[in-house]
C-alpha positions, 0 to 999 in steps of 0.5 A, spaced: 500 500 500 502 507 498 503 511 504 499 517 502 492 518 503 489 521 496 483 525 498 477 526 492 472 531 491 467 534 486 461 536 484 456 534 479 460 536 473 466 532 475 462 526 478 464 521 472 471 523 472 472 522 479 469 515 479 474 513 474 480 516 478 477 513 484 477 506 481 484 507 478 487 509 485 484 503 489 486 498 484 493 501 485 492 500 493 492 507 495 488 509 501 482 514 498 478 518 502 472 520 498 468 527 500 463 526 494 459 527 491 457 520 492 452 520 487 450 525 481 446 530 483 445 536 477 444 541 483 449 540 488 455 546 489 462 544 489 464 548 496 460 543 499 465 537 497 471 541 496 471 545 503 471 539 507 476 535 503 481 541 503 480 542 510 482 535 511 488 536 507 490 542 511 490 538 517 493 532 515 500 530 513 501 525 508 495 527 504 494 529 497 488 531 493 485 531 486 479 535 485 474 535 479 469 540 476 467 543 470 473 547 469 477 546 475 477 553 477 472 554 482 474 548 485 481 550 486 479 557 488 475 554 494 481 549 496 486 554 496 483 558 501 485 553 506 492 554 510 497 549 507 493 547 501 496 549 494 491 547 488 494 547 481 489 547 476 489 543 469 484 542 464 489 539 458 495 542 456 503 541 456 505 535 461 510 540 463 505 544 467 503 538 471 511 537 473 512 544 475 506 544 479 510 539 484 517 541 482 516 548 484 510 549 487 509 543 491 502 542 489 498 538 494 492 538 490 490 537 483 484 540 480 482 537 474 477 541 469 473 535 467 469 538 461 476 538 457 480 532 459 478 525 458 479 519 463 485 516 460 488 522 459 487 524 467 489 518 469 496 518 466 497 525 468 495 523 475 500 518 475 505 523 473 503 528 478 504 523 484 511 521 482 514 528 481 517 530 488 518 537 490 525 540 488 525 545 494 531 549 494 530 556 492 522 554 492 522 552 499 521 560 501 516 561 497 512 555 499 513 557 506 510 564 505 504 561 502 503 557 508 504 562 513 498 566 512 
């Protein structure tokens, strides 16, 4: 089993993608904590799921989060309100963005725009994201400044 907990959260817009990713992570023996949505409901609101997930990440070591929405933008905004949470948005583009989110920004949450990314691509990117470490060095002081407020 992997030694980190992967936190998942979404509203209706990312529900199907979250379910695909959840199955993939469970098949790899990750400890997965799903904050919902647990069923598709077209009228739900992302803060109801993202906020508790981000709070959990903020309060627990050895956690990383993957959150989903239509664009991933609002979800990242909600998550980034919690101290110690550094959510990076990705809705397809160069893979280097995924690497830099971890290498330079030590992103501990990946926010995926489900309207712009297919499940197979999302899974490939998540695998990449989970396997890139923080470079530290000159970037560490920036992370400390982010996390000190």
